[in-house]
C-alpha positions in Angstrom: -16.0 -81.3 -28.4 -19.4 -81.7 -26.6 -21.8 -84.2 -27.9 -25.6 -83.8 -27.8 -28.4 -86.3 -27.6 -31.1 -86.5 -30.1 -33.6 -85.2 -27.5 -31.4 -82.2 -26.8 -31.1 -81.4 -30.5 -34.8 -81.6 -31.0 -35.4 -79.4 -28.0 -33.0 -76.8 -29.4 -33.9 -76.8 -33.1 -37.5 -77.9 -33.2 -38.8 -76.8 -29.8 -39.5 -78.3 -26.4 -42.2 -80.8 -26.0 -45.6 -79.2 -25.7 -44.7 -76.2 -28.0 -46.7 -75.9 -31.2 -43.6 -76.4 -33.4 -42.7 -79.6 -31.5 -46.2 -80.9 -31.6 -46.4 -80.4 -35.3 -43.1 -82.1 -35.8 -44.1 -85.1 -33.8 -47.5 -85.4 -35.5 -45.9 -85.2 -39.0 -43.2 -87.8 -38.0 -45.9 -90.2 -36.7 -47.9 -89.8 -39.9 -44.8 -90.5 -42.0 -44.1 -93.6 -40.0 -47.7 -94.7 -40.3 -47.6 -94.3 -44.1 -44.4 -96.3 -44.2 -46.0 -99.1 -42.2 -48.9 -99.3 -44.5 -46.6 -99.5 -47.6 -44.5 -102.1 -45.9 -47.5 -104.3 -44.9 -49.0 -103.9 -48.5 -45.8 -105.1 -50.1 -45.5 -108.0 -47.6 -49.0 -109.1 -48.8 -47.9 -108.8 -52.4 -50.5 -106.2 -53.2 -50.4 -103.3 -55.6 -51.7 -99.9 -54.5 -54.7 -100.5 -56.9 -55.4 -103.9 -55.4 -55.4 -102.5 -51.8 -57.5 -99.6 -52.9 -60.1 -102.0 -54.3 -60.1 -104.0 -51.0 -60.7 -100.7 -49.1 -63.0 -99.1 -51.6 -60.8 -96.1 -52.5 -58.8 -95.1 -55.6 -55.1 -96.1 -56.1 -54.2 -92.4 -55.7 -55.6 -92.3 -52.2 -53.4 -95.3 -51.2 -50.4 -93.6 -52.8 -51.1 -90.4 -50.8 -51.6 -92.4 -47.6 -48.3 -94.2 -48.1 -46.4 -91.0 -48.8 -47.9 -89.2 -45.8 -51.0 -90.3 -43.8 -51.8 -86.7 -43.0 -54.7 -86.5 -45.5 -56.4 -89.7 -44.4 -59.3 -90.1 -42.0 -58.9 -92.6 -39.1 -61.7 -94.6 -40.8 -59.7 -95.1 -43.9 -56.6 -96.0 -42.0 -58.5 -98.6 -40.0 -60.0 -100.0 -43.2 -56.6 -100.2 -44.8 -55.1 -102.2 -41.9 -58.2 -104.4 -41.8 -57.7 -105.2 -45.5 -54.0 -105.9 -44.9 -55.1 -108.3 -42.1 -52.9 -106.3 -39.7 -53.5 -106.1 -36.0 -53.8 -102.6 -34.6 -53.1 -101.6 -31.0 -53.7 -98.2 -29.5 -51.7 -96.9 -26.6 -52.9 -93.7 -25.0 -51.0 -92.0 -22.2 -52.3 -89.1 -20.3 -50.1 -87.4 -17.8 -47.8 -90.4 -17.7 -50.6 -92.8 -17.1 -51.6 -95.5 -19.6 -55.2 -95.8 -20.3 -56.6 -99.2 -20.8 -60.0 -100.3 -22.3 -61.6 -102.9 -20.0 
């Protein structure tokens, strides 16, 4: 029996990197991970969704949506949430296999 790597399975069933289907999959996966990170940080700070919403200036429902999938949030809201959670944010941008750094 032949075994396949996760990368091979994604290429076969989702599409190769750079295709629209693969890009959408990667984007949605990243947004789900981001939502999970927000929820985990909120719980570590012992905050309810309502309390975090008050700190950020949004309704509890928006925090709930953000935690279940960050797709609907603006980058501004996401940055405000992490600031309210006193979480450090790092950006890593890679273009054509080169890392960009802000000097």
